[in-house]
C-alpha positions as CSV (number, residue, x, y, z in Angstrom):
1,X,-0.2,0.0,0.0
2,X,2.9,2.4,0.6
3,X,4.3,1.7,-2.7
4,X,0.8,2.2,-4.3
5,X,0.3,5.4,-2.4
6,X,3.7,6.6,-3.5
7,X,2.7,5.9,-7.1
8,X,-0.6,7.8,-6.6
9,X,1.3,10.7,-5.1
10,X,3.7,10.8,-8.2
11,X,1.0,10.8,-10.7
12,X,-1.6,12.8,-8.9
13,X,1.0,15.8,-8.4
14,X,0.6,19.3,-10.0
15,X,0.1,18.8,-13.8
16,X,0.2,22.4,-14.7
17,X,3.9,22.6,-13.6
18,X,4.6,19.4,-15.4
19,X,3.2,20.8,-18.6
20,X,4.9,23.9,-18.4
21,X,8.1,21.9,-18.0
22,X,7.4,19.8,-21.0
23,X,6.5,22.7,-23.2
24,X,9.7,24.4,-22.2
25,X,11.8,21.2,-23.2
26,X,9.7,21.0,-26.4
27,X,10.7,24.6,-27.3
28,X,14.3,23.9,-26.6
29,X,14.3,20.8,-28.7
30,X,12.7,22.6,-31.7
31,X,15.2,25.7,-31.4
32,X,18.0,23.2,-31.4
33,X,16.6,21.5,-34.5
34,X,16.1,24.8,-36.2
35,X,19.7,25.8,-35.5
36,X,20.9,22.5,-36.7
37,X,18.8,22.9,-39.9
38,X,20.4,26.4,-40.6
39,X,23.9,24.9,-39.9
40,X,23.3,22.2,-42.5
41,X,22.0,24.7,-45.0
42,X,24.9,27.1,-44.5
43,X,27.3,24.0,-44.9
44,X,25.8,22.9,-48.1
45,X,25.9,26.3,-49.7
46,X,29.5,26.8,-48.6
47,X,30.3,23.5,-50.3
48,X,28.6,24.6,-53.5
49,X,30.5,27.8,-53.5
50,X,33.8,26.0,-53.0
51,X,33.1,23.7,-55.9
52,X,32.2,26.7,-58.1
53,X,35.4,28.4,-57.1
54,X,37.4,25.4,-58.0
55,X,35.7,25.0,-61.3
56,X,36.4,28.8,-62.3
57,X,40.0,29.0,-60.8
58,X,41.3,25.6,-61.3
59,X,43.9,25.6,-64.2
60,X,44.7,21.8,-64.1
61,X,43.6,20.3,-67.5
62,X,41.5,17.3,-67.3
63,X,43.2,14.4,-69.3
64,X,39.8,12.9,-70.2
65,X,38.2,16.2,-71.3
66,X,38.0,16.8,-75.3
67,X,40.3,19.3,-76.7
68,X,37.3,21.6,-77.6
69,X,36.2,21.8,-74.1
70,X,39.8,22.7,-73.0
71,X,40.1,25.5,-75.6
72,X,36.7,27.0,-74.8
73,X,37.1,26.8,-71.0
74,X,40.7,28.1,-70.9
75,X,39.6,31.6,-71.6
76,X,42.1,32.0,-74.5
77,X,39.7,31.7,-77.3
78,X,36.2,33.1,-76.7
79,X,33.9,31.2,-79.3
80,X,30.4,32.8,-80.1
81,X,27.6,30.4,-79.4
82,X,26.5,30.4,-82.9
83,X,29.9,29.5,-84.1
84,X,30.5,26.5,-82.1
85,X,28.6,24.3,-84.5
86,X,30.4,25.6,-87.5
87,X,34.1,25.5,-86.3
88,X,35.9,22.4,-87.0
89,X,38.3,21.4,-84.4
90,X,40.2,18.1,-84.4
91,X,41.8,16.7,-81.3
92,X,45.0,15.9,-83.0
93,X,45.9,17.5,-86.3
94,X,49.3,15.6,-86.5
95,X,47.5,12.3,-87.0
96,X,44.8,13.4,-89.4
97,X,44.9,12.7,-93.0
98,X,45.9,15.1,-95.8
99,X,42.4,15.3,-97.0
100,X,41.0,16.2,-93.7
101,X,43.6,19.0,-93.4
102,X,42.6,20.2,-96.8
103,X,38.9,20.2,-96.0
104,X,39.4,21.9,-92.6
105,X,41.5,24.8,-94.3
106,X,39.0,25.2,-97.2
107,X,36.1,25.2,-94.7
108,X,37.9,28.1,-92.7
109,X,38.3,30.0,-96.0
110,X,34.7,29.5,-96.7
111,X,33.5,30.9,-93.5
112,X,35.6,34.0,-93.8
113,X,34.6,34.5,-97.5
114,X,31.1,34.4,-96.5
115,X,31.4,37.3,-94.2
116,X,33.4,39.4,-96.8
117,X,30.4,38.8,-99.1
118,X,27.9,39.6,-96.5
119,X,29.6,42.1,-94.3
120,X,26.8,42.9,-92.0
121,X,26.6,40.7,-89.0
122,X,27.2,40.8,-85.2
123,X,30.4,42.3,-83.6
124,X,31.1,39.1,-81.6
125,X,31.4,37.1,-84.7
126,X,33.6,39.5,-86.5
127,X,36.1,39.9,-83.6
128,X,36.3,36.1,-83.6
129,X,37.1,35.8,-87.1
130,X,39.6,38.7,-87.1
131,X,41.4,37.1,-84.3
132,X,41.5,33.5,-85.9
133,X,43.8,34.7,-88.8
134,X,45.2,32.6,-91.5
135,X,47.3,33.3,-94.6
136,X,46.1,30.4,-96.9
137,X,43.1,32.4,-98.0
138,X,44.9,35.7,-98.7
139,X,47.7,33.6,-100.5
140,X,45.3,31.9,-102.7
141,X,43.4,35.0,-103.6
142,X,46.4,37.1,-104.2
143,X,47.8,34.3,-106.5
144,X,44.3,34.2,-108.3
145,X,44.4,37.9,-108.9
146,X,47.8,37.9,-110.1
147,X,47.4,35.2,-112.6
148,X,44.1,36.6,-113.8
149,X,45.8,40.0,-114.5
150,X,48.8,38.3,-116.0
151,X,46.7,36.3,-118.5
152,X,46.6,39.0,-121.2
153,X,49.6,40.8,-120.2
154,X,52.7,40.7,-122.5
155,X,55.0,40.5,-119.4
156,X,53.2,37.9,-117.3
157,X,56.0,37.2,-114.7
158,X,56.5,40.9,-113.9
159,X,52.6,41.3,-113.5
160,X,52.6,38.7,-111.1
161,X,55.6,39.8,-109.0
162,X,54.1,43.3,-109.3
163,X,50.7,42.4,-107.7
164,X,52.6,40.2,-105.0
165,X,54.8,43.2,-104.1
166,X,51.8,45.7,-104.0
167,X,49.9,43.3,-101.6
168,X,52.5,42.4,-99.2
169,X,54.3,45.8,-99.0
170,X,50.9,47.6,-98.8
171,X,49.8,45.3,-96.1
172,X,52.8,46.1,-94.1
173,X,52.3,49.8,-94.5
174,X,48.8,49.6,-93.5
175,X,49.7,47.7,-90.3
176,X,52.4,50.2,-89.5
177,X,50.1,52.9,-89.8
178,X,47.4,51.2,-87.5
179,X,50.2,50.3,-85.1
180,X,51.4,53.8,-84.6
181,X,47.6,54.9,-84.1
182,X,47.5,52.5,-81.3
183,X,45.5,49.8,-82.8
184,X,46.0,46.5,-81.0
185,X,46.4,43.8,-83.8
186,X,49.1,41.8,-85.4
187,X,50.5,42.1,-88.7
188,X,49.0,38.7,-89.8
189,X,45.5,40.0,-88.8
190,X,46.0,42.9,-91.1
191,X,47.2,40.8,-93.9
192,X,44.5,38.2,-93.4
193,X,41.8,41.0,-93.4
194,X,43.3,42.6,-96.5
195,X,43.6,39.4,-98.4
196,X,40.1,38.2,-97.8
197,X,38.7,41.4,-98.9
198,X,40.4,41.1,-102.3
199,X,37.6,38.6,-103.3
200,X,35.3,41.0,-104.7
201,X,38.1,42.5,-106.9
202,X,39.0,38.8,-108.0
203,X,35.6,38.6,-109.3
204,X,35.8,41.7,-111.5
205,X,39.1,40.8,-112.8
206,X,37.9,37.4,-113.8
207,X,34.7,39.0,-115.5
208,X,36.8,41.8,-117.4
209,X,39.6,39.4,-118.4
210,X,37.8,36.5,-119.7
211,X,34.5,38.1,-120.9
212,X,36.6,40.9,-122.6
213,X,34.3,43.5,-121.1
214,X,35.5,47.1,-122.0
215,X,34.4,50.7,-121.9
216,X,32.2,52.1,-119.3
217,X,30.7,48.7,-118.3
218,X,34.2,47.6,-117.4
219,X,34.7,50.6,-115.2
220,X,31.4,50.2,-113.4
221,X,32.0,46.5,-112.7
222,X,35.4,47.3,-111.1
223,X,34.1,50.4,-109.3
224,X,31.3,48.3,-107.7
225,X,33.5,45.5,-106.5
226,X,36.2,48.0,-105.2
227,X,33.6,49.7,-103.2
228,X,32.6,46.3,-102.0
229,X,36.0,45.4,-100.8
230,X,36.4,48.8,-99.2
231,X,33.2,48.4,-97.3
232,X,34.1,44.8,-96.4
233,X,37.6,45.9,-95.1
234,X,36.4,48.9,-93.1
235,X,33.5,46.9,-91.5
236,X,36.2,44.6,-90.0
237,X,38.6,47.4,-89.1
238,X,35.9,49.1,-87.1
239,X,36.0,46.2,-84.7
240,X,39.8,47.2,-83.8
241,X,39.8,50.7,-83.9
242,X,38.2,53.6,-81.9
243,X,35.8,56.1,-83.5
244,X,38.3,58.9,-83.2
245,X,41.1,57.0,-85.3
246,X,38.6,55.2,-87.6
247,X,39.3,57.2,-90.6
248,X,42.9,57.4,-90.1
249,X,43.2,53.8,-90.1
250,X,40.8,53.1,-93.1
251,X,42.2,55.7,-95.4
252,X,45.3,53.6,-96.4
253,X,43.1,50.7,-97.1
254,X,41.0,52.6,-99.5
255,X,44.0,53.7,-101.3
256,X,45.1,50.3,-101.2
257,X,41.9,48.8,-103.0
258,X,41.7,51.7,-105.5
259,X,45.2,51.2,-106.6
260,X,44.5,47.5,-107.3
261,X,41.2,48.5,-109.0
262,X,43.1,50.7,-111.2
263,X,45.4,47.9,-112.2
264,X,42.4,45.9,-113.2
265,X,41.0,48.7,-115.3
266,X,44.1,49.2,-117.0
267,X,45.3,45.7,-117.5
């Protein structure tokens, strides 16, 4: 009976005080759970930030990563989104076949000629193509123009040499003029730009030479293609120059194409 009475006394005590104690304990538990949840959230966000920082600032190349991803993620070459599907990049060009190399070079020439034929476009694309210079296209266009003008010439070898000298010496002069005006570009970028913009003049030389066009029609054809070349080259040069220096850089280019146009008319 004593044990029973003790049990009755324990259970029959002040229930209000016991309930207050229980609610205070529950509040403490809930506060601790909330603090633990906040700590876990902060820990997870900190881990995500650390992973993001490692992706951005890590310079260690991944051996299993393709070469195209290494180039685009390195920050050296910024490829426009629309050009990623058009650019051909081969992981190892030393092991590729000769036909694959020729096809790749011809495709690059085709892409750049397309922007010469239609010079309007986004600045991002033009900046990308100016930086990715090559000399195969300018060399082929220069050779084609020299051979076309030498076709009806009495001194063929001298005409070919003269066209080559005009192009390469003129390109160096235009580069020096742009360099002293503060334009940040290499001589190969300028030569590439000038060479590809010879394409309209190549078309006019081909027409007037093999179609035997003379007189006013000959002059108009050469004039239109000369203006076409000037517009294309100046549109590319605008991406390299400031507005204050624009005309000083473009003026030698205008003289360059006018001089070649005069050779086509008088040939």
